[in-house]
C-alpha positions as CSV (number, residue, x, y, z in Angstrom):
1,M,8.3,1.7,-29.1
2,S,10.3,1.7,-26.4
3,E,9.9,-1.2,-23.6
4,P,8.5,0.3,-20.3
5,T,11.2,0.6,-17.6
6,G,11.9,-2.8,-16.2
7,A,10.1,-4.6,-18.6
8,T,13.2,-6.2,-20.5
9,R,14.1,-7.7,-16.9
10,R,10.8,-9.6,-16.7
11,R,11.1,-12.0,-19.6
12,G,13.6,-14.0,-21.7
13,P,17.1,-15.8,-20.7
14,F,18.6,-15.0,-17.1
15,Q,21.2,-12.2,-17.6
16,V,23.8,-10.5,-15.3
17,G,22.4,-8.5,-12.8
18,D,18.7,-10.4,-12.9
19,Q,16.8,-11.3,-9.5
20,V,16.7,-15.0,-9.3
21,Q,14.5,-16.9,-7.2
22,L,15.3,-20.5,-6.2
23,T,13.0,-23.2,-4.8
24,D,14.3,-26.1,-3.1
25,P,12.4,-29.7,-2.7
26,K,10.5,-28.7,0.3
27,G,9.1,-25.3,-1.0
28,R,11.6,-23.0,0.6
29,H,12.7,-19.7,-1.6
30,Y,16.3,-18.1,-1.9
31,T,16.7,-15.1,-3.6
32,F,20.0,-13.8,-4.9
33,T,21.5,-11.5,-7.8
34,L,23.0,-13.0,-10.7
35,E,27.0,-12.2,-11.4
36,T,29.7,-13.6,-13.6
37,G,32.2,-15.8,-11.9
38,K,30.0,-16.1,-8.4
39,Q,28.9,-18.8,-6.9
40,F,25.6,-19.6,-4.9
41,H,26.3,-21.8,-1.5
42,T,23.5,-23.7,0.4
43,H,24.0,-26.4,3.2
44,K,23.1,-28.8,0.3
45,G,26.2,-27.9,-1.6
46,A,26.9,-25.0,-4.3
47,F,26.3,-23.9,-8.1
48,P,27.9,-21.4,-10.2
49,H,25.8,-18.4,-11.4
50,D,27.5,-19.0,-15.0
51,E,25.1,-21.8,-15.2
52,L,21.9,-19.8,-14.9
53,I,23.3,-16.9,-17.3
54,G,21.6,-17.2,-20.6
55,A,19.6,-20.1,-19.3
56,P,15.7,-19.8,-19.4
57,E,13.5,-19.1,-16.6
58,G,12.1,-22.4,-15.2
59,T,15.6,-23.9,-15.3
60,V,16.6,-26.7,-12.8
61,V,20.0,-26.4,-11.2
62,R,21.9,-29.1,-9.1
63,T,24.4,-28.3,-6.3
64,T,27.5,-30.0,-5.8
65,G,25.1,-32.3,-3.6
66,N,23.1,-33.3,-6.2
67,V,19.9,-31.2,-4.8
68,P,17.6,-29.9,-7.4
69,Y,16.6,-26.3,-7.2
70,L,13.9,-24.6,-9.5
71,A,15.0,-21.2,-10.9
72,L,12.7,-18.6,-11.7
73,R,12.4,-14.7,-11.6
74,P,10.8,-13.7,-8.3
75,L,7.4,-12.3,-8.6
76,L,6.7,-8.9,-7.2
77,P,4.8,-10.1,-4.4
78,D,7.6,-12.6,-3.7
79,Y,10.2,-9.7,-4.3
80,V,8.7,-7.3,-1.7
81,L,8.5,-9.7,0.9
82,S,12.3,-10.7,0.7
83,M,13.7,-7.3,0.1
84,P,15.4,-5.5,3.0
85,R,13.3,-3.3,5.4
86,G,13.5,-0.4,7.1
87,A,10.0,-0.2,8.1
88,A,7.3,-2.8,7.4
89,V,5.9,-3.2,4.2
90,I,2.4,-3.1,3.0
91,Y,1.6,-6.7,2.2
92,P,1.0,-7.9,-1.3
93,K,-3.1,-8.4,-0.3
94,D,-3.4,-5.0,0.7
95,A,-1.1,-3.5,-2.1
96,G,-3.5,-5.2,-4.5
97,Q,-6.4,-4.0,-3.0
98,I,-4.9,-0.4,-3.3
99,L,-4.2,-1.0,-6.8
100,A,-7.6,-2.0,-7.8
101,M,-9.8,0.0,-5.3
102,A,-7.9,3.3,-5.6
103,D,-8.0,2.7,-9.2
104,I,-4.6,3.3,-9.9
105,F,-4.2,3.6,-13.7
106,A,-1.7,4.1,-16.6
107,G,-0.6,7.7,-16.4
108,A,-2.3,8.7,-13.4
109,R,-0.5,11.6,-11.2
110,V,-0.4,9.8,-7.7
111,V,1.2,11.2,-4.4
112,E,2.2,8.9,-1.6
113,A,3.1,9.7,1.9
114,G,4.9,7.2,4.2
115,V,7.2,5.1,1.9
116,G,8.5,2.7,4.3
117,S,10.6,0.3,2.6
118,G,9.4,1.1,-0.8
119,A,6.7,-2.0,-1.5
120,L,3.8,0.0,-2.1
121,S,6.3,2.5,-4.4
122,T,6.9,-0.5,-6.4
123,Y,3.4,-1.4,-7.2
124,L,2.3,2.0,-8.1
125,L,5.4,2.5,-10.6
126,R,4.5,-0.4,-12.1
127,A,0.8,0.5,-12.6
128,V,0.9,4.5,-13.4
129,G,3.9,3.4,-16.1
130,D,6.6,5.6,-17.6
131,T,3.9,8.2,-18.4
132,G,2.7,8.8,-15.0
133,V,3.9,10.4,-11.9
134,L,4.5,9.3,-8.3
135,A,5.5,11.7,-6.1
136,S,6.5,9.8,-2.7
137,Y,7.1,11.5,0.6
138,E,9.2,10.1,3.6
139,R,10.0,11.7,6.7
140,R,13.1,9.6,7.6
141,Q,16.1,9.7,5.4
142,D,17.3,6.2,6.0
143,F,13.8,4.8,5.4
144,A,14.1,6.9,2.2
145,D,17.4,5.2,1.1
146,I,16.4,1.8,1.7
147,A,13.3,2.5,-0.3
148,Q,15.2,3.9,-3.2
149,G,17.7,0.9,-2.9
150,N,14.6,-1.7,-3.1
151,V,12.8,0.4,-6.4
152,E,15.7,0.6,-8.3
153,R,17.3,-3.2,-7.8
154,Y,13.7,-4.0,-9.0
155,F,13.5,-1.9,-12.1
156,G,17.3,-2.3,-12.9
157,G,17.7,1.6,-12.3
158,P,16.1,4.7,-11.4
159,H,12.3,5.0,-12.6
160,P,11.3,8.0,-14.8
161,A,7.9,8.4,-13.3
162,W,9.2,8.5,-9.6
163,K,10.1,11.6,-7.5
164,L,11.3,11.0,-3.9
165,T,11.2,13.5,-1.4
166,V,12.6,13.4,2.3
167,G,10.4,15.5,4.4
168,D,6.6,15.7,5.9
169,L,3.9,16.0,3.4
170,Q,2.3,19.0,4.9
171,D,5.4,20.9,4.5
172,N,6.9,19.7,1.1
173,L,3.8,19.0,-0.8
174,V,3.9,20.9,-4.2
175,E,2.1,18.6,-6.5
176,T,-1.5,20.2,-8.0
177,D,-4.1,18.5,-10.2
178,V,-3.6,15.1,-8.4
179,D,-5.3,12.2,-9.5
180,R,-5.0,9.7,-6.1
181,V,-3.4,10.2,-2.8
182,I,-2.2,7.5,-0.9
183,L,-1.8,7.6,2.8
184,D,0.3,5.3,4.8
185,M,1.0,7.1,8.4
186,L,0.2,7.0,11.8
187,A,-2.2,10.4,11.5
188,P,-3.4,10.4,8.2
189,W,-6.6,13.0,9.4
190,E,-3.8,15.6,9.7
191,C,-3.2,15.7,6.0
192,L,-6.6,15.9,4.7
193,D,-6.4,19.9,4.0
194,I,-3.4,19.5,2.0
195,A,-4.6,16.5,0.0
196,S,-7.9,18.1,-0.3
197,K,-6.2,21.1,-2.3
198,A,-3.9,19.0,-4.3
199,L,-6.9,16.5,-5.8
200,V,-8.8,17.2,-8.8
201,P,-12.6,17.1,-8.3
202,G,-13.3,13.1,-8.5
203,G,-9.8,12.5,-7.4
204,L,-9.6,9.9,-4.6
205,I,-7.6,9.5,-1.2
206,C,-6.9,6.0,0.1
207,C,-5.4,5.5,3.7
208,Y,-3.9,2.4,5.0
209,V,-4.2,2.4,8.9
210,A,-3.3,-0.2,11.4
211,T,-5.7,0.1,14.4
212,T,-9.6,0.7,14.9
213,T,-9.2,4.2,16.5
214,Q,-7.1,5.0,13.7
215,L,-9.7,4.1,11.6
216,S,-12.6,5.7,13.3
217,R,-10.9,8.8,13.4
218,T,-9.5,9.2,9.9
219,V,-13.6,8.5,9.0
220,E,-14.8,10.7,11.1
221,A,-12.4,13.6,10.1
222,L,-13.0,13.0,6.4
223,R,-16.8,13.5,7.3
224,E,-16.3,16.5,9.0
225,H,-14.1,18.0,6.4
226,G,-16.8,18.6,4.0
227,T,-14.7,18.2,0.6
228,F,-15.1,14.3,0.6
229,T,-18.0,11.6,-0.1
230,E,-19.0,9.0,2.4
231,P,-15.8,7.2,3.2
232,Q,-15.7,3.4,2.7
233,S,-13.6,1.0,4.8
234,W,-12.5,-2.4,4.9
235,E,-9.7,-5.4,5.7
236,T,-8.9,-8.5,3.8
237,M,-7.8,-11.7,4.8
238,V,-6.2,-14.5,2.9
239,R,-6.4,-18.1,3.4
240,T,-4.7,-20.5,1.4
241,W,-6.0,-24.4,0.9
242,H,-4.2,-27.4,0.7
243,V,-5.1,-29.6,-2.2
244,E,-3.8,-33.3,-2.3
245,G,-6.1,-35.5,-4.5
246,L,-9.5,-35.7,-2.4
247,A,-8.0,-34.0,0.8
248,V,-8.9,-30.6,0.1
249,R,-9.3,-28.4,3.1
250,P,-8.1,-24.8,4.4
251,D,-4.4,-24.6,5.5
252,H,-3.8,-24.3,9.2
253,R,-2.3,-20.6,9.0
254,M,-3.4,-17.7,7.0
255,I,-2.7,-13.9,6.4
256,G,-5.1,-12.4,9.0
257,H,-5.4,-8.7,9.8
258,T,-2.4,-6.5,8.9
259,G,-4.4,-3.3,8.4
260,F,-7.6,-1.3,7.6
261,L,-8.0,0.5,3.9
262,L,-10.4,3.2,3.4
263,T,-11.4,5.4,0.4
264,S,-13.3,8.6,-0.4
265,R,-13.7,10.8,-3.4
266,R,-13.0,14.5,-3.8
267,L,-16.0,16.5,-4.1
268,A,-16.1,19.6,-6.8
269,D,-15.4,22.9,-5.1
270,G,-18.4,24.5,-3.8
271,V,-20.4,21.3,-3.4
272,E,-21.6,20.1,0.0
273,P,-21.4,16.4,0.6
274,P,-25.4,14.8,0.8
275,L,-26.4,14.0,4.4
276,R,-26.2,10.4,5.4
277,R,-29.4,8.9,5.2
278,R,-28.6,6.0,7.7
279,R,-28.9,6.6,11.1
280,P,-26.0,4.8,13.2
281,A,-26.6,2.1,15.9
282,K,-27.5,3.6,19.5
283,G,-24.3,4.6,21.6
284,S,-22.3,5.0,18.3
285,Y,-21.1,8.5,19.5
286,G,-21.7,8.4,23.3
287,E,-24.5,10.2,25.4
288,D,-21.9,13.4,25.6
289,Y,-21.7,13.8,21.7
290,E,-24.4,16.5,21.6
291,N,-24.7,16.5,17.8
292,S,-24.9,12.7,17.4
293,P,-27.0,11.6,14.4
294,E,-28.8,9.2,16.5
295,R,-30.2,11.7,18.7
296,T,-33.4,13.0,17.3
297,L,-34.4,16.9,16.9
298,A,-36.7,16.8,19.7
299,E,-34.0,15.2,22.1
300,R,-31.2,17.7,20.8
301,A,-33.8,20.4,21.8
302,A,-34.7,18.9,25.3
303,A,-31.0,18.4,26.0
304,R,-30.4,22.1,25.2
305,A,-33.1,23.1,27.4
306,A,-31.9,21.0,30.2
307,A,-28.5,22.7,29.9
308,R,-30.1,26.3,29.9
309,E,-32.2,25.4,33.2
310,D,-28.9,24.2,34.7
311,A,-26.9,27.1,34.0
312,P,-26.0,29.6,36.7
313,E,-28.4,32.8,36.8
314,L,-26.6,35.9,36.3
315,D,-27.2,39.3,38.4
């Protein structure tokens, strides 16, 4: 059985072309690609790449200034935070949530819209594997070029499961019988029709949005669409801890809000979603929202009667 794409670059001695992450005594990271005959330079001296080629991971190298550096392959979270960017990347904490909560499985057929710099694409490709399909759509050519370079640099070449299309999802989507749709864009509600047509019954749509107004509009659009289950929405925050003997406390800085995630499942064709039983809080939809779920039937009837009384009479 052949190794999955990129697996041989994740284990064994360092090879030419591998990404290496150096960590200095203060915990700072430096990432570079191994090349024969090259040298790595720092303000604390230099050392030749050849010293690492053929050496095992976890090797400590010393510069000409006698400063030790720990050499390891960067983990994927390290890689996506240090790689070249065209657009902002989806942070590892959100990418992990997408992989878990959207249930991205080996062999899955996934559509992704909004590639950006390719961070989430790399996570998705590792999850679906060589037997899956990831069809990514990006509107900007410059972002697509950066993403393609980042993905191929990580895997050591093109990934057999990846298809990258430059263009708008609504105009270019050709995939059908899709298991998952991941939308990272300004207006995901505009793509619900085409996502619904592409998804298999039971398939899942996952949206990543930055603001509460985007979140509200996307959730309401999913509810009104009629082919999706009640959406679930959340955000995650990561706080590291300082542990030094008995001095155990939260770190002063944390990764707070980066974006909101929401998921919903595709219903079978011809099935109406069950009515929501939970009444929203007073004022959720505003006084001018005639069909607000918070109004009783009597209140709605009274509002309609008042509207008729106020209407001008016609001769």
